[in-house]
N, CA, C and O atoms as CSV, one atom per row, in Angstrom:
chain,resi,resn,atom,element,x,y,z
A,1,MET,N,N,0.846,-1.168,0.000
A,1,MET,CA,C,0.000,0.000,0.000
A,1,MET,C,C,0.897,1.239,0.000
A,1,MET,O,O,1.844,1.326,0.781
A,2,THR,N,N,0.600,2.163,-0.853
A,2,THR,CA,C,1.378,3.400,-0.925
A,2,THR,C,C,0.475,4.579,-0.617
A,2,THR,O,O,-0.718,4.585,-0.917
A,3,ALA,N,N,1.088,5.563,-0.013
A,3,ALA,CA,C,0.347,6.779,0.312
A,3,ALA,C,C,1.000,7.947,-0.413
A,3,ALA,O,O,2.226,8.031,-0.486
A,4,THR,N,N,0.210,8.818,-0.930
A,4,THR,CA,C,0.744,9.999,-1.597
A,4,THR,C,C,0.432,11.229,-0.759
A,4,THR,O,O,-0.616,11.333,-0.122
A,5,MET,N,N,1.369,12.142,-0.786
A,5,MET,CA,C,1.194,13.398,-0.053
A,5,MET,C,C,0.774,14.474,-1.047
A,5,MET,O,O,1.331,14.581,-2.140
A,6,GLU,N,N,-0.186,15.244,-0.662
A,6,GLU,CA,C,-0.613,16.336,-1.524
A,6,GLU,C,C,0.324,17.517,-1.319
A,6,GLU,O,O,0.507,17.975,-0.191
A,7,GLU,N,N,0.916,18.011,-2.394
A,7,GLU,CA,C,1.836,19.137,-2.310
A,7,GLU,C,C,1.118,20.422,-2.694
A,7,GLU,O,O,0.237,20.439,-3.554
A,8,LYS,N,N,1.524,21.489,-2.031
A,8,LYS,CA,C,0.967,22.787,-2.375
A,8,LYS,C,C,1.662,23.297,-3.627
A,8,LYS,O,O,2.861,23.071,-3.796
A,9,PRO,N,N,0.950,23.970,-4.495
A,9,PRO,CA,C,1.597,24.487,-5.707
A,9,PRO,C,C,2.623,25.565,-5.357
A,9,PRO,O,O,2.438,26.326,-4.407
A,10,ALA,N,N,3.709,25.622,-6.138
A,10,ALA,CA,C,4.774,26.581,-5.877
A,10,ALA,C,C,4.374,28.001,-6.258
A,10,ALA,O,O,4.894,28.962,-5.690
A,11,THR,N,N,3.471,28.144,-7.196
A,11,THR,CA,C,3.043,29.471,-7.615
A,11,THR,C,C,1.776,29.852,-6.871
A,11,THR,O,O,0.969,29.001,-6.499
A,12,ARG,N,N,1.625,31.138,-6.665
A,12,ARG,CA,C,0.437,31.627,-5.972
A,12,ARG,C,C,-0.671,31.893,-6.968
A,12,ARG,O,O,-0.432,32.345,-8.087
A,13,SER,N,N,-1.854,31.612,-6.550
A,13,SER,CA,C,-2.989,31.876,-7.428
A,13,SER,C,C,-3.327,33.359,-7.388
A,13,SER,O,O,-3.108,34.021,-6.373
A,14,PRO,N,N,-3.851,33.874,-8.467
A,14,PRO,CA,C,-4.198,35.306,-8.486
A,14,PRO,C,C,-5.332,35.665,-7.539
A,14,PRO,O,O,-5.557,36.845,-7.270
A,15,SER,N,N,-6.046,34.678,-7.032
A,15,SER,CA,C,-7.163,34.972,-6.143
A,15,SER,C,C,-6.705,35.282,-4.714
A,15,SER,O,O,-7.506,35.748,-3.902
A,16,GLU,N,N,-5.414,35.028,-4.389
A,16,GLU,CA,C,-4.927,35.338,-3.043
A,16,GLU,C,C,-4.924,36.846,-2.834
A,16,GLU,O,O,-4.578,37.607,-3.738
A,17,ASN,N,N,-5.306,37.266,-1.652
A,17,ASN,CA,C,-5.369,38.695,-1.392
A,17,ASN,C,C,-3.998,39.234,-0.972
A,17,ASN,O,O,-3.060,38.466,-0.758
A,18,TRP,N,N,-3.895,40.531,-0.860
A,18,TRP,CA,C,-2.615,41.167,-0.578
A,18,TRP,C,C,-2.150,40.910,0.846
A,18,TRP,O,O,-0.956,41.018,1.126
A,19,VAL,N,N,-3.060,40.575,1.750
A,19,VAL,CA,C,-2.684,40.335,3.138
A,19,VAL,C,C,-1.780,39.115,3.248
A,19,VAL,O,O,-0.831,39.115,4.031
A,20,SER,N,N,-2.064,38.091,2.483
A,20,SER,CA,C,-1.233,36.889,2.538
A,20,SER,C,C,0.162,37.146,1.994
A,20,SER,O,O,1.107,36.455,2.374
A,21,ARG,N,N,0.309,38.124,1.114
A,21,ARG,CA,C,1.627,38.466,0.600
A,21,ARG,C,C,2.400,39.360,1.564
A,21,ARG,O,O,3.631,39.342,1.576
A,22,VAL,N,N,1.688,40.140,2.368
A,22,VAL,CA,C,2.338,41.050,3.306
A,22,VAL,C,C,2.814,40.320,4.555
A,22,VAL,O,O,3.815,40.710,5.156
A,23,LEU,N,N,2.120,39.284,4.943
A,23,LEU,CA,C,2.419,38.588,6.186
A,23,LEU,C,C,3.493,37.514,6.025
A,23,LEU,O,O,3.313,36.381,6.469
A,24,VAL,N,N,4.595,37.868,5.396
A,24,VAL,CA,C,5.722,36.945,5.284
A,24,VAL,C,C,6.869,37.497,6.127
A,24,VAL,O,O,7.068,38.711,6.155
A,25,PRO,N,N,7.622,36.654,6.808
A,25,PRO,CA,C,8.693,37.133,7.685
A,25,PRO,C,C,9.781,37.902,6.956
A,25,PRO,O,O,10.389,38.806,7.530
A,26,GLU,N,N,10.038,37.558,5.696
A,26,GLU,CA,C,11.097,38.240,4.960
A,26,GLU,C,C,10.787,39.723,4.773
A,26,GLU,O,O,11.686,40.562,4.826
A,27,MET,N,N,9.510,40.042,4.553
A,27,MET,CA,C,9.152,41.447,4.376
A,27,MET,C,C,9.358,42.232,5.664
A,27,MET,O,O,9.852,43.359,5.637
A,28,TRP,N,N,8.979,41.634,6.792
A,28,TRP,CA,C,9.125,42.344,8.060
A,28,TRP,C,C,10.588,42.441,8.473
A,28,TRP,O,O,10.980,43.408,9.127
A,29,GLY,N,N,11.397,41.461,8.104
A,29,GLY,CA,C,12.833,41.562,8.354
A,29,GLY,C,C,13.452,42.702,7.562
A,29,GLY,O,O,14.293,43.440,8.076
A,30,ALA,N,N,13.038,42.841,6.323
A,30,ALA,CA,C,13.542,43.941,5.500
A,30,ALA,C,C,13.089,45.294,6.047
A,30,ALA,O,O,13.856,46.257,6.039
A,31,VAL,N,N,11.851,45.366,6.520
A,31,VAL,CA,C,11.352,46.614,7.112
A,31,VAL,C,C,12.155,46.967,8.364
A,31,VAL,O,O,12.471,48.136,8.585
A,32,ALA,N,N,12.485,45.974,9.178
A,32,ALA,CA,C,13.260,46.226,10.394
A,32,ALA,C,C,14.661,46.727,10.062
A,32,ALA,O,O,15.163,47.639,10.719
A,33,ILE,N,N,15.291,46.145,9.057
A,33,ILE,CA,C,16.638,46.571,8.676
A,33,ILE,C,C,16.613,47.979,8.098
A,33,ILE,O,O,17.486,48.790,8.408
A,34,VAL,N,N,15.634,48.273,7.271
A,34,VAL,CA,C,15.517,49.626,6.711
A,34,VAL,C,C,15.267,50.642,7.822
A,34,VAL,O,O,15.826,51.738,7.787
A,35,ALA,N,N,14.445,50.302,8.800
A,35,ALA,CA,C,14.168,51.223,9.909
A,35,ALA,C,C,15.419,51.496,10.731
A,35,ALA,O,O,15.639,52.624,11.173
A,36,MET,N,N,16.243,50.463,10.940
A,36,MET,CA,C,17.494,50.671,11.692
A,36,MET,C,C,18.404,51.659,10.970
A,36,MET,O,O,18.962,52.566,11.587
A,37,TRP,N,N,18.548,51.479,9.665
A,37,TRP,CA,C,19.473,52.343,8.938
A,37,TRP,C,C,18.886,53.727,8.678
A,37,TRP,O,O,19.636,54.683,8.484
A,38,MET,N,N,17.564,53.850,8.672
A,38,MET,CA,C,16.967,55.185,8.620
A,38,MET,C,C,17.228,55.928,9.927
A,38,MET,O,O,17.434,57.142,9.923
A,39,ALA,N,N,17.222,55.206,11.040
A,39,ALA,CA,C,17.562,55.828,12.321
A,39,ALA,C,C,19.007,56.305,12.309
A,39,ALA,O,O,19.308,57.376,12.836
A,40,VAL,N,N,19.901,55.529,11.717
A,40,VAL,CA,C,21.306,55.957,11.604
A,40,VAL,C,C,21.398,57.223,10.764
A,40,VAL,O,O,22.140,58.144,11.101
A,41,LEU,N,N,20.649,57.267,9.678
A,41,LEU,CA,C,20.655,58.456,8.821
A,41,LEU,C,C,20.191,59.693,9.580
A,41,LEU,O,O,20.843,60.736,9.532
A,42,PHE,N,N,19.065,59.578,10.282
A,42,PHE,CA,C,18.527,60.748,10.972
A,42,PHE,C,C,19.389,61.171,12.161
A,42,PHE,O,O,19.530,62.365,12.425
A,43,VAL,N,N,19.958,60.218,12.870
A,43,VAL,CA,C,20.860,60.581,13.962
A,43,VAL,C,C,22.128,61.220,13.404
A,43,VAL,O,O,22.667,62.159,13.990
A,44,GLY,N,N,22.600,60.706,12.269
A,44,GLY,CA,C,23.786,61.299,11.657
A,44,GLY,C,C,23.557,62.724,11.189
A,44,GLY,O,O,24.453,63.562,11.285
A,45,VAL,N,N,22.357,63.004,10.681
A,45,VAL,CA,C,22.070,64.346,10.175
A,45,VAL,C,C,21.687,65.296,11.305
A,45,VAL,O,O,22.191,66.417,11.368
A,46,TYR,N,N,20.805,64.860,12.192
A,46,TYR,CA,C,20.265,65.756,13.207
A,46,TYR,C,C,20.843,65.549,14.600
A,46,TYR,O,O,20.623,66.380,15.481
A,47,GLY,N,N,21.562,64.482,14.818
A,47,GLY,CA,C,22.080,64.194,16.151
A,47,GLY,C,C,23.308,65.028,16.482
A,47,GLY,O,O,23.954,65.600,15.604
A,48,GLY,N,N,23.599,65.077,17.735
A,48,GLY,CA,C,24.756,65.832,18.180
A,48,GLY,C,C,26.005,64.967,18.229
A,48,GLY,O,O,26.050,63.866,17.679
A,49,ASP,N,N,27.003,65.494,18.895
A,49,ASP,CA,C,28.255,64.772,19.061
A,49,ASP,C,C,28.350,64.233,20.483
A,49,ASP,O,O,27.792,64.805,21.420
A,50,MET,N,N,29.062,63.133,20.622
A,50,MET,CA,C,29.390,62.627,21.948
A,50,MET,C,C,30.732,63.246,22.323
A,50,MET,O,O,31.709,63.129,21.584
A,51,THR,N,N,30.766,63.893,23.457
A,51,THR,CA,C,31.983,64.558,23.907
A,51,THR,C,C,32.535,63.811,25.105
A,51,THR,O,O,31.827,63.564,26.081
A,52,PHE,N,N,33.805,63.456,25.019
A,52,PHE,CA,C,34.479,62.731,26.082
A,52,PHE,C,C,35.560,63.630,26.674
A,52,PHE,O,O,36.403,64.157,25.949
A,53,HIS,N,N,35.530,63.803,28.013
A,53,HIS,CA,C,36.506,64.629,28.703
A,53,HIS,C,C,37.456,63.728,29.479
A,53,HIS,O,O,37.032,62.819,30.192
A,54,GLY,N,N,38.748,63.996,29.328
A,54,GLY,CA,C,39.747,63.230,30.054
A,54,GLY,C,C,40.082,63.889,31.381
A,54,GLY,O,O,39.650,65.009,31.653
A,55,ALA,N,N,40.851,63.193,32.206
A,55,ALA,CA,C,41.243,63.716,33.516
A,55,ALA,C,C,42.232,64.865,33.389
A,55,ALA,O,O,42.332,65.697,34.291
A,56,ASP,N,N,42.953,64.921,32.293
A,56,ASP,CA,C,43.955,65.974,32.112
A,56,ASP,C,C,43.426,67.116,31.251
A,56,ASP,O,O,44.192,67.726,30.505
A,57,THR,N,N,42.170,67.407,31.337
A,57,THR,CA,C,41.455,68.469,30.619
A,57,THR,C,C,41.486,68.295,29.099
A,57,THR,O,O,41.221,69.249,28.368
A,58,SER,N,N,41.798,67.121,28.624
A,58,SER,CA,C,41.699,66.872,27.192
A,58,SER,C,C,40.284,66.391,26.872
A,58,SER,O,O,39.593,65.868,27.746
A,59,TRP,N,N,39.860,66.563,25.645
A,59,TRP,CA,C,38.531,66.142,25.248
A,59,TRP,C,C,38.557,65.708,23.796
A,59,TRP,O,O,39.443,66.081,23.028
A,60,SER,N,N,37.578,64.923,23.448
A,60,SER,CA,C,37.440,64.491,22.056
A,60,SER,C,C,35.958,64.379,21.715
A,60,SER,O,O,35.123,64.092,22.573
A,61,ASN,N,N,35.659,64.612,20.455
A,61,ASN,CA,C,34.286,64.525,19.956
A,61,ASN,C,C,34.159,63.340,19.023
A,61,ASN,O,O,35.079,63.014,18.272
A,62,LEU,N,N,33.005,62.703,19.085
A,62,LEU,CA,C,32.688,61.606,18.179
A,62,LEU,C,C,31.229,61.783,17.760
A,62,LEU,O,O,30.360,61.948,18.616
A,63,PRO,N,N,30.950,61.752,16.464
A,63,PRO,CA,C,29.542,61.882,16.063
A,63,PRO,C,C,28.699,60.752,16.650
A,63,PRO,O,O,29.137,59.602,16.677
A,64,SER,N,N,27.505,61.072,17.115
A,64,SER,CA,C,26.663,60.055,17.738
A,64,SER,C,C,26.187,59.015,16.736
A,64,SER,O,O,25.799,57.912,17.120
A,65,GLY,N,N,26.214,59.358,15.462
A,65,GLY,CA,C,25.826,58.403,14.430
A,65,GLY,C,C,26.749,57.198,14.372
A,65,GLY,O,O,26.345,56.130,13.911
A,66,VAL,N,N,27.978,57.355,14.832
A,66,VAL,CA,C,28.927,56.239,14.833
A,66,VAL,C,C,28.456,55.149,15.802
A,66,VAL,O,O,28.477,53.966,15.462
A,67,ALA,N,N,28.039,55.539,16.981
A,67,ALA,CA,C,27.559,54.561,17.962
A,67,ALA,C,C,26.261,53.915,17.494
A,67,ALA,O,O,26.072,52.710,17.660
A,68,VAL,N,N,25.364,54.708,16.911
A,68,VAL,CA,C,24.103,54.159,16.431
A,68,VAL,C,C,24.358,53.207,15.263
A,68,VAL,O,O,23.697,52.175,15.146
A,69,ALA,N,N,25.316,53.550,14.398
A,69,ALA,CA,C,25.650,52.678,13.267
A,69,ALA,C,C,26.244,51.356,13.746
A,69,ALA,O,O,25.996,50.313,13.142
A,70,LEU,N,N,27.018,51.390,14.813
A,70,LEU,CA,C,27.574,50.152,15.359
A,70,LEU,C,C,26.455,49.213,15.808
A,70,LEU,O,O,26.468,48.027,15.481
A,71,PHE,N,N,25.496,49.740,16.550
A,71,PHE,CA,C,24.393,48.911,17.016
A,71,PHE,C,C,23.451,48.523,15.880
A,71,PHE,O,O,22.846,47.452,15.923
A,72,ALA,N,N,23.318,49.374,14.866
A,72,ALA,CA,C,22.500,49.008,13.709
A,72,ALA,C,C,23.156,47.880,12.922
A,72,ALA,O,O,22.461,47.012,12.394
A,73,ALA,N,N,24.470,47.882,12.836
A,73,ALA,CA,C,25.169,46.796,12.152
A,73,ALA,C,C,24.978,45.477,12.896
A,73,ALA,O,O,24.740,44.440,12.276
A,74,ILE,N,N,25.081,45.516,14.216
A,74,ILE,CA,C,24.856,44.309,15.015
A,74,ILE,C,C,23.409,43.835,14.851
A,74,ILE,O,O,23.160,42.639,14.700
A,75,GLY,N,N,22.470,44.763,14.881
A,75,GLY,CA,C,21.063,44.407,14.705
A,75,GLY,C,C,20.760,43.883,13.309
A,75,GLY,O,O,19.943,42.976,13.150
A,76,THR,N,N,21.412,44.449,12.297
A,76,THR,CA,C,21.207,43.981,10.937
A,76,THR,C,C,21.669,42.539,10.772
A,76,THR,O,O,20.992,41.729,10.138
A,77,VAL,N,N,22.812,42.229,11.340
A,77,VAL,CA,C,23.326,40.862,11.241
A,77,VAL,C,C,22.395,39.886,11.951
A,77,VAL,O,O,22.111,38.808,11.429
A,78,SER,N,N,21.924,40.251,13.126
A,78,SER,CA,C,21.065,39.327,13.868
A,78,SER,C,C,19.709,39.143,13.188
A,78,SER,O,O,19.194,38.026,13.135
A,79,VAL,N,N,19.127,40.221,12.669
A,79,VAL,CA,C,17.841,40.101,11.968
A,79,VAL,C,C,18.014,39.306,10.677
A,79,VAL,O,O,17.180,38.462,10.350
A,80,ALA,N,N,19.090,39.570,9.946
A,80,ALA,CA,C,19.308,38.862,8.689
A,80,ALA,C,C,19.531,37.374,8.916
A,80,ALA,O,O,19.044,36.553,8.139
A,81,ARG,N,N,20.251,37.018,9.955
A,81,ARG,CA,C,20.447,35.593,10.245
A,81,ARG,C,C,19.146,34.931,10.642
A,81,ARG,O,O,18.872,33.798,10.247
A,82,ARG,N,N,18.354,35.627,11.412
A,82,ARG,CA,C,17.095,35.048,11.890
A,82,ARG,C,C,16.071,34.908,10.757
A,82,ARG,O,O,15.405,33.880,10.635
A,83,VAL,N,N,15.956,35.947,9.939
A,83,VAL,CA,C,14.884,35.971,8.934
A,83,VAL,C,C,15.326,35.350,7.619
A,83,VAL,O,O,14.587,34.561,7.028
A,84,PHE,N,N,16.520,35.695,7.154
A,84,PHE,CA,C,16.952,35.268,5.831
A,84,PHE,C,C,17.895,34.078,5.853
A,84,PHE,O,O,18.384,33.656,4.805
A,85,GLY,N,N,18.159,33.530,7.039
A,85,GLY,CA,C,19.082,32.400,7.145
A,85,GLY,C,C,18.528,31.140,6.506
A,85,GLY,O,O,17.343,31.049,6.188
A,86,ARG,N,N,19.399,30.189,6.329
A,86,ARG,CA,C,18.978,28.907,5.746
A,86,ARG,C,C,18.081,28.173,6.722
A,86,ARG,O,O,18.274,28.204,7.937
A,87,ARG,N,N,17.122,27.531,6.159
A,87,ARG,CA,C,16.207,26.728,6.961
A,87,ARG,C,C,16.478,25.260,6.691
A,87,ARG,O,O,16.477,24.821,5.541
A,88,SER,N,N,16.706,24.517,7.737
A,88,SER,CA,C,16.905,23.083,7.551
A,88,SER,C,C,15.549,22.416,7.449
A,88,SER,O,O,14.703,22.542,8.335
A,89,ALA,N,N,15.365,21.720,6.374
A,89,ALA,CA,C,14.039,21.126,6.124
A,89,ALA,C,C,13.955,19.721,6.577
A,89,ALA,O,O,12.908,19.089,6.436
């Protein structure tokens, strides 16, 4: 006795509504990555500088966008691995 499994078609039917196309994890991962880098853009343009004062009255400035970009890069890697990573089937 043999059993056959019914497979879903690889192509989507035109009758599917737009909600089913929007509710995919890849789209939300891309939205999250774009939002992170838009935050870097706005902080870089409108944000101030981080000022560090030393004990010997020395000081240095660093744009705040550098720190935000560091965390956005870490967040981009983690979101991309989670959403776009290989799936073991």
